[in-house]
C-alpha positions in Angstrom: -17.7 1.2 1.7 -16.4 -2.1 3.0 -13.5 -2.9 5.1 -11.1 -3.4 2.2 -11.9 0.0 0.8 -11.2 1.7 4.1 -7.9 -0.1 4.5 -6.9 0.8 1.0 -7.8 4.5 1.7 -5.8 4.4 4.9 -2.8 2.9 3.2 -3.0 5.6 0.4 -3.2 8.3 3.0 -0.2 6.8 4.9 1.9 6.6 1.8 1.0 10.2 0.8 2.0 11.4 4.3 5.3 9.5 4.1 6.1 10.9 0.6 5.2 14.5 1.7 7.5 14.2 4.7 10.4 12.7 2.7 10.1 15.1 -0.2 9.5 18.7 1.0 7.8 21.0 -1.5 10.1 23.0 -3.8 9.5 26.7 -3.9 8.2 28.0 -7.2 11.0 30.6 -7.5 13.9 28.1 -7.0 16.5 28.1 -9.7 20.0 26.8 -10.1 22.7 29.1 -8.8 24.4 29.1 -12.2 23.9 28.1 -15.8 24.6 24.3 -15.9 25.0 24.0 -19.7 28.6 25.1 -19.8 29.5 22.6 -17.1 27.8 19.8 -19.1 29.7 20.8 -22.3 33.0 20.9 -20.4 32.4 17.4 -19.1 31.6 16.1 -22.5 34.7 17.6 -24.1 37.0 17.0 -21.1 38.3 13.5 -22.0 37.1 10.7 -24.2 35.5 7.6 -22.7 37.9 4.7 -22.8 37.1 1.0 -22.4 39.3 -1.1 -20.1 40.5 -4.6 -20.5 37.8 -5.9 -18.2 35.1 -4.6 -20.5 36.6 -6.4 -23.4 36.9 -9.6 -21.3 33.3 -9.5 -20.3 32.2 -8.9 -23.9 34.3 -11.8 -25.2 32.9 -14.1 -22.5 29.4 -13.1 -23.5 30.1 -13.8 -27.1 31.6 -17.2 -26.3 28.6 -18.1 -24.0 26.2 -17.1 -26.8 28.1 -19.2 -29.3 28.1 -22.2 -27.0 24.5 -21.8 -25.7 22.4 -19.7 -28.1 19.3 -20.3 -25.9 20.8 -17.8 -23.4 20.1 -14.9 -25.8 16.6 -14.1 -24.4 18.0 -14.1 -20.9 20.6 -11.5 -21.7 18.0 -9.4 -23.6 15.7 -9.6 -20.6 18.4 -8.1 -18.4 19.3 -5.3 -20.7 
């Protein structure tokens, strides 16, 4: 085992210790206090999602930019 392997092993052990300290183990018998599905359904049916004027302005600016400079399409697809 050379120096690089020992350093790599020490780094892995250090990361493992940091993760174990940051994320304590979860008990096997832990469960949510209540059933979450009714809450999810209530949020879904509470109010419809609306789009604001700013969303439409951004979309129209994107369409204009793509019409003026079509080579920008791969850039926008990359950031999706």
